[in-house]
C-alpha positions as CSV (number, residue, x, y, z in Angstrom):
1,M,-2.0,7.0,9.1
2,D,-2.5,10.2,7.2
3,Y,-5.2,9.8,4.5
4,R,-6.5,12.3,1.8
5,R,-9.6,11.6,0.3
6,N,-10.6,11.4,-3.5
7,T,-13.9,11.2,-5.1
8,P,-16.0,9.7,-6.8
9,P,-15.7,6.4,-4.8
10,P,-15.9,3.0,-7.0
11,P,-17.7,0.0,-5.7
12,A,-15.7,-2.6,-3.8
13,R,-16.0,-6.0,-2.9
14,Y,-14.2,-7.8,0.1
15,V,-13.1,-11.2,0.3
16,E,-10.9,-13.2,2.4
17,V,-7.7,-14.9,0.7
18,E,-4.8,-17.0,1.8
19,V,-1.5,-16.0,0.6
20,G,2.3,-17.0,1.5
21,A,4.2,-15.8,4.5
22,E,5.1,-12.6,2.5
23,P,2.8,-10.7,2.6
24,P,0.7,-12.6,5.6
25,A,-2.7,-13.8,4.7
26,G,-5.6,-11.3,5.5
27,R,-8.5,-9.4,4.0
28,V,-8.1,-8.3,0.3
29,V,-10.2,-5.4,-1.2
30,L,-11.5,-5.9,-4.7
31,V,-12.3,-2.7,-6.4
32,D,-13.7,-2.5,-9.9
33,A,-12.1,1.1,-10.9
34,P,-8.4,1.4,-10.7
35,P,-7.1,3.7,-8.2
36,P,-6.0,7.4,-9.2
37,P,-2.5,7.9,-10.2
38,P,0.3,8.2,-7.4
39,Q,0.6,11.7,-5.9
40,E,3.8,13.5,-6.0
41,E,5.4,13.8,-2.8
42,S,8.5,15.6,-1.5
43,V,10.8,13.3,0.5
44,P,11.9,15.1,3.7
45,G,15.5,14.5,4.8
46,R,16.5,11.1,5.9
47,P,16.4,11.1,9.6
48,G,19.2,8.4,10.1
49,P,21.4,6.3,8.0
50,R,19.2,2.9,8.6
51,H,15.9,4.7,7.6
52,V,14.2,3.5,4.6
53,W,11.4,5.6,2.6
54,I,8.1,3.9,2.5
55,V,6.2,5.4,-0.6
56,G,2.9,7.0,-0.6
57,H,0.1,5.0,-2.0
58,W,-3.6,4.7,-2.4
59,R,-6.0,2.6,0.1
60,Y,-9.5,1.9,-0.5
61,R,-11.7,2.6,3.0
62,N,-15.3,3.2,3.5
63,G,-16.1,3.3,-0.4
64,Q,-13.4,5.8,-1.5
65,Y,-9.7,6.0,-2.4
66,L,-7.4,7.6,0.4
67,W,-4.1,8.6,-0.1
68,V,-1.6,7.6,2.5
69,H,1.6,9.9,2.7
70,G,4.9,8.2,2.6
71,R,7.2,8.0,5.5
72,W,10.7,7.1,6.9
73,E,11.0,3.6,8.9
74,V,13.7,1.6,10.3
75,P,13.8,-1.9,9.0
76,P,12.8,-4.5,11.5
77,R,16.3,-6.2,11.3
78,P,19.4,-6.3,9.2
79,H,19.3,-7.7,5.6
80,T,15.7,-6.7,4.7
81,R,14.2,-4.8,1.9
82,F,10.8,-3.2,2.1
83,V,8.5,-4.3,-0.9
84,P,6.1,-1.5,-1.4
85,P,2.5,-1.5,-1.3
86,H,0.7,-1.5,-4.7
87,W,-2.5,-2.4,-6.7
88,E,-2.5,-5.2,-9.2
89,E,-5.2,-6.0,-11.8
90,R,-6.6,-9.6,-11.3
91,G,-9.6,-10.9,-13.3
92,G,-10.9,-7.5,-14.1
93,S,-10.7,-6.1,-10.6
94,H,-7.9,-4.1,-8.9
95,V,-6.4,-5.9,-5.5
96,F,-4.5,-3.9,-3.2
97,V,-1.3,-5.9,-2.1
98,E,0.1,-4.8,1.3
99,G,3.7,-3.9,1.8
100,Y,6.0,-5.8,3.5
101,W,9.5,-6.4,4.7
102,Q,11.4,-9.3,2.9
103,V,14.3,-11.0,4.4
104,L,17.2,-10.9,1.7
């Protein structure tokens, strides 16, 4: 993944949570400070008719927010849509929700 640094880093806490099948269970990052606003990106030409644009987003790694650039991907199977990764506020913390392919 292509990451771009942003400072200063807010503190983070790591917890394990169980979530449903979409997205799969895994490690969740709780961050006290919200992520920066999304960066503007230019979307390059679509490589093929089946490709779907996956938007860029902020991740939190090693004590700082890092920008992950958007990219084109081919869905894993027909009749799916991509639910983009995003941050949610929960109980005064900010939680990263991983993106995933959802069957329609």
